[in-house]
N, C-alpha and C positions, 0 to 999 in steps of 0.2 A: 256684796262688794260693787260699789257703785261704780258708774262709768264717767265718761267724761274726756276720753281720748288723752288720759293720762296728765293732763294739765287744768283740769277743771270739777268741779262736782265736788259735793259733801251730804254727809248721814242726811241734812233736813230737806233735800232732794227728794230722798226716798222715805220720808217718814209715811204717809200714807200707801205706799204699797208695802213697807212692810207692818202699818197696821192691819192689812187685808191678810198677809199672811197669818199675823197672830190670832185673828179673827177665826182662820182656820184650824187654831188649836195649835199653833208652834210659839215657842218662846222664840223671840226673833233680837239676835245683837246684829245694832245697825252701828256703821262707824265711819268716820272720814279717817283717811292717809293722808301721809304727806305726797305735795304733788310737783311733778315738774312744771317749769325749768328749775325753781326756785331747790327742789330735792330732787337729786339723779336714783334712778334706781340702783339699789335696790332699796332705796327707802322706802316706798311704798310695800313691799314685801317683807322687810322688818317689822313695819306697826300691823302687818297682817299676823305676824309672830307672835306679836307681844299681845294683840287681843285673843289669841288664840291660848296663851300663857294665863290671861286674865281669865277668860270663860272657866279654864280647869282650876284654877284657885278661887273662885268665885259659884262655882257651882250649887253648894248648899244653900249660899245666900238669897240666889236669884232662882233654886228652883231648876237647873238644867240638867237634862237627862244627857251625861256624856256618852252614856252608849248608843245613843240615836242622835249623832250629830250631822247635818245637812248644809251646804253650802252653796249660796246663788252667787253669782257673777254676772252682770251684764256689762255686753262692749268691753271697753278698756280693762273692766272689772272682770270679765271672763276669763280676759287673756291671763292676768294677774291671778285670778283663782287658780286656774291651771298650771300656772308655775309653781304656787303654794304646794296644790295636789300633788302634782309631780316629784315635788323635794321632799314632801313628808313619805311616799312611796318610793324614793328610788335615793340610795344615800349616795350615790355617788354623784348624783345631781346637786343634791345638798353639799354636798363638799364642793363642786363647782362653783358654784352660788357660794360659798364663804357666810352662810347665814347660822344662827341659832334658831333650831325648831323648838318648838314646844313641847318638852318631851310628854310622850303619852297622847297626844293630838291625833284624833282621827277622824274622817268622814266616812259615815254609811251610805254617803251618795251626793251627788252634785246637781246643781242645774246651770248649764251654759248658759246662756241667753243673747244671741247676735253677738258674739265674741271674735277676736282674734286669736288664733293658733299659732299661725306661722305666717312669721313678717318676711317676703322676699324683695329684699332691697340690699343693693350693693352697698357696700360700706361710702363710696362716694354720696347715693343718695341719704344716708342717713346723717351727713352731716345738717342736713334742713329739713324743716318742718317740726311734724312730730316727734319723730324717732332724735332729731337732734335735740329737741328739749330733753328728752325722757332719760336717753344714755349719759353716762360719763364721756365718753369719748377718747378716753385713753387707748383703747384695742377693740375697734369698731366690729372688725370682724368676728372676734371671740366676743365681743358682748351681744354681736346679731344671734350667733351659735346658742348662748346661755338664755337669751328672750324667746325661741321656738320651742314652746314644752312637748309640742308631738315629737319631738329627737329626744325626748326622755322618758314618755310614758310607757310602764311596765306593767305586767299582767295585777299588780297591785294596784293600781288605780281603781279608784270604788268607780260602782255605778254611775252612768250619767246620761241625765236630760240633756238634748243637744238641740234648739231651735234657730228656727231665723223665720223671714217673712218675705213678701212681696216684693217692697220698697227696701228693705234690710241693704244698706251699702257693704256689709260683709256676709252677705248671703250667699259667696263663694267659699266661705270657709270651713263650714262644716265637711266640706269635700275632702279639705287637707286629715282632720279629724278623725270621723268616722272609720275609714279606713285603717286607722291604727288602733282604734278600738277592739274592730274586728277582727285584726291580726291577735291581739293582746287577749282575747274572747272575754275582753270586759261587757258586762252588762249592758244595753244602752236604748235608751229610745230618742229617734230622731222626727223630730216635727217641723213643717213646714208651714207655714200658716198662712193663708190666703183668705181674703176678703173681697170680692168683685166689685162691690159697691163702696166700701170705704178700703182703698189698699191699705196695707198694713206696714207703716214706716218700721226704722229702727227702734229697737227695745220698746215698741209699741204696749208691749203687756204692763208696763209701770202706768199707763192711764188705767186705771183700774173702771173707769166709766164704761168701758169698751166691753160690749160681750166677746168680742176675741180675748182680751186682754183676761175677763173672768174665765172662758175655756182653758188658756193657756197656764194660767194659776192653779187652777182645779186641776189640770195634768200633771204637772209638774209636783204638786201635794199628794197628789195620789201614787206616785212613781215612790216617791219618798217614802211613804206609808208601808211599801213592800220590804221595803231595807229598815 
């Protein structure tokens, strides 16, 4: 699931990164989702549910192995993927979100790259900037609770590869997510990538020319193959 601060980005930006995953032996589904501010939350989540249903319906046509499904989300996409997975594995969360989940869809494991997992803003702060664009603004306190997936993770959440990097402006976020994974006995791998000669920035792994990106992507795919 691509990043872009909830307000920009599309599948075209991710085509070469996704090709590199396909070269590692995975069937890759790369999609665009509706963006804020034109489309408020949960539009992007609804689109993700639609993609999941499409995968189930077209698995035979495209050769998808639905017994081995892995999700990758970067930055805002990491945030949205965490929400989606938490909803798939927590019926109470799904009910609160009020979305139609794809019946029978499940992930074996996920990779959460430079993501946001807990947004700690007051309702007043959320009226400006990205969150003001992203959320409907009808009941900001309730909406804030809904977009913080760490509050809804249960022991049924799948194994997770969680990564950040030296110059990732969200590098503090795994400190919120990892303890929740540990408390729920969820298998995980946490990686902090650092390169003194070439400091690694936010979602560096998408620049597939970097040796550090190759290392990260190889490690994520190796993690997937365990599940």
